[in-house]
N, C-alpha and C positions, 0 to 999 in steps of 0.2 A: 430405018431398021437398026442401024448401028446404035443409035441413041436408046432405042427401046431395049436392045439387048444389054446395053450397059446398065440401064436403070434396073433391069431385072436382076442382073448379077449383083448390083449393090444391095438390092432388097434381100436377095438370098443370103448374102454375106451378113447383113445386119440381123436377119432372122436367126442365122446360125450363132452369131455372137450373143444375141439375146437369150437364145436357148442355153448357150454355154454359161452365160452369167447366171441365169435362173438355176441351172444345175449346180453351179458352184455355190450359189447362195444356199441352195437346199442342202447340199452336202456339208457346208460350213455350219449351218444351223443345226443339223443333226449331230455333228461332232461337238458343237457347243453344248447341246442338250446332254449328250453323253458325258461330256466333261463335268458339267454342273451336277449331274446325277452322281458321278463318281466322287466329286468333291463333297457333296452332301452326305453320301454314304460314309466317307472317311471322317467327316465331322461328327456324324452320329456314333461311329465306332469309337472315336476319341472320347466323346462324352460318356459312352457306356463304360469304357475302361476307367475313366475318372470316377464314375459313380461306384464301380466295383472297388476301387482303392479306398474311397471314402467309407464304404460299408465295412471293409476289412479294418480300417483304422478305428472305427467306432467300437468294434469288438475288442481290438487290442487295447484301447483306452480303458474299457470297462474291466479288463483283466489285469492290467499292469499299472499299479499306482506309482511305482518308482519312475516310470518314463511317461507318465500322463501328460506332463507339460510339453515335452518334446513332440510327442505324438499329436497333441492338439495343435501345435504350431504347424506341423506337417499337414494336418487335415485342413486347416484354414487356408493354407497356400493352394492346396488342390481344389478346394471349393471355389476360391476366387478365380483360378484358372479355368475351371469348368464353366462358371458363369460368364466369363469373358468370351468363351467360345459360343455359348448360347446366344449371346447378344450381337454376334457378328452379323452384319447385314449383307456383306459380300464375302465370298470365299474364293480364294485362289490357291493354286498348288503351292506357291511359295509360303503362304501362311500355314497350310496343312503340314508342310515339311517342317516348319519351325515348331509347330505344336507337337508334332511327333517327337522331335528332338527333346522338347521340354518334358514330354511324358517319360522318355527314357531317363532323363535326369531325376524326375520324381520317383520313378520306379526304383532306380538305384538307391536314392536316399531312403525310400521306404524299406527296401530289402535290408539295408544296413541297420535301420532301426529294428526291423523284425528279428535279425540275427542277434542284436544286442538285447532285445527283449527276451528272446529264448535263452540266451546265456544267463541273463539275470534270473529267469525262472529256474533254470538248473541250479544256479548258485544259491538261490533262495531255498530250494528243496534241500540242497546239501547243508546249508546253514541251519535249516529247521531240524534236520537229523542231528547235526552237531549240538544244537541247543538242547534238543531232547536228551541226547546222550550226556551232555554236561549237567542238565537238570537232574537226571537219574543219579549221576555221580555225586552231584552236590547234595541230593537228598540222602544218599548213602553216607557221605561225609558228615552231614548234619546229625544222622543217627549215631555215628561214631563219636562225634564231638559231644553230643548230648550225653552219651554213655560215659565219655571221659569226664565231662563236667560233673555228672553224678558221682563218679568215683573221686574226682578232686574235691567235691563238696564233702564227701564222706571222709576223705583223708584230712581235709582242712579241719573238719569237726573233731576228728581224732587227735590231730596235732594240737588243736585248741584245748582239748580236754587234757592231753598229756602235758601241756605247757602250764597248767594251773599249779600253783604252789601248794604243797602239802605240808601240814604241820603235825609233828608227833611229839611224844614225851611231854605232854602237857601235865604240869603239876601245880597244885595250889596248897599252900601251907599257911595256916593262921598263925599270926605272930603277936606277941605282947612286948611292950616297951618297958625296959627296966629304968630305974632311977638314973642310971648313968647314960641313958639314951640308946643303949644297945637293944636290938630286937632278938627275942628268943622264941622258939616254937611253943605254942599252947594249943589246947584243944577245947578250951572253955570260951563260950560266946561272950560272956561278960568281961573277959580280959583281952579280947581280940582288938588290937589297935591297928592292925594292918594285915594284908594278905600278900604273901610272896608268891608271885605267879611266874613260872618259867615254861618255855616251850622251845622247840627247834623247828626252824623252817628248813625243810629237807632240800638237799642238792637237786637241782633240776636243770639239765643242760638246755632244755627247750624253753625254760622260763625266761621271762623278760627281765633284764637287769634294770636296776634303778631304785628309787625310793619307793618303799611300800608302807602303807598305812595299816598299823595293827591296832585293832579296837578290842578292849576287854569289857565284857559284860558279866557282872556278878549278880546272881539272883538268889534271894533268901528262900527259905522253905515255902514261903507263900507265893513265890514267883515274882516278887517285887525286886526292882533294880536297887542294889545297894549303892548309896551315895552317888546318884546320877549326876554327871557333869555336862551332859549334852545329849544330842540325838544325831543319827545319821541314816541315810537311805541306802538300802542294800542294792546289789546289782540288778535285781528284778525291777528296780525303779518304782516299786510299789510299797514294799515293806519298810517301815521306819522303826528303828529301835533306839531306846535310851541306853547309854553305856556308862561304865564306871571309870574307865581310864583309856587312854590311847597313847601311842608312840609312833614315831617314824623310824624305820630302819633302812639301811642301804643293802640291797641284795645284789650279790655278784655270782649267782649260780652255784654257790657253795653252801654247805651246811652253815646255818646261822643260828646261834643260840641267843635267845632273848629273855631277859629277866626284868620283871617290873615289881615294884613294891607299891601296893595300892593302899592308901590310908583309909581307915574306917573309923566309925564312931562306936566304941564298945557299948554305949548305951542303946544303940539301935540294932545291934547284932542279936540274932535270935538263935535259939537252939534248933538243931536239925541239919538236914543236908542242904548245902549251898552248891549251886551250879556255876561253874566258870566257863563262859563261852568265848571263843577266840575267833575274830573275823580279820581277814587280810584283804584289803582293798574292796571292802563291801561284800565279801563272800565268807560264809561260815566255813571254818576249816577244822573245827574240833572243840571238844569240851572236856572238862574234868570236874570231879566232885570233891568237896571237903565237908566233913561232918564236925559240927560244934556241939559240945555238951552244955 
């Protein structure tokens, strides 16, 4: 009886231990399942957060050219991180905690870029307004400068006109030569051996100092040049004239009297009105008449 009682007691104890072990295993298995479910949910949440950050970065990249390179690098890092989580075959709490810490770092980096992007956007808007304002001001200045340029052009033209030399007191006298070589005045064409031509280049403070070329053109009553010695082109760069005589004078912005004695051939002189034209540096400045009988 004692042995039977002992065996029964042992069997009861073993049965209780087995039941306890089965219960422990069941509880442990349930906790493990709950833990795996929790970890999978955490893993999914991390992936969703990363997908959201990637979507926000795509929008930011499309709107901000100035930071596109930095934003693209940030996006690539997040994509790699997300893909590494997807490819995990086993998950434990330690890994989940590390990944969550990494997400915090990425979120901090992203927020810094977002703030910088917003600041750049505000600055760009400010600069755009400034540029528009400067452009309006510049256009206004251009209008003013154009107006000043027109006025200056007008003034330059007026100064150029005022600076042109003027000639007055043009006189032409026909002369004959006596036997002693002296020249005396005559009015007869058949006795005219020379023309005494005088004129004054007027004082002009705006005029340019220096040598001036004076050309004399004498035309007979038929409009022919008397005793042509050469030709010259006028300032219009088109008109070419033959001339009777020329001289060079030194102008110093003061009245300058010029006298020339132009030799002629009395045999070629004609009766009638002769015209004496005076040109200074290729520009006609005046004329005089002389009548021969």
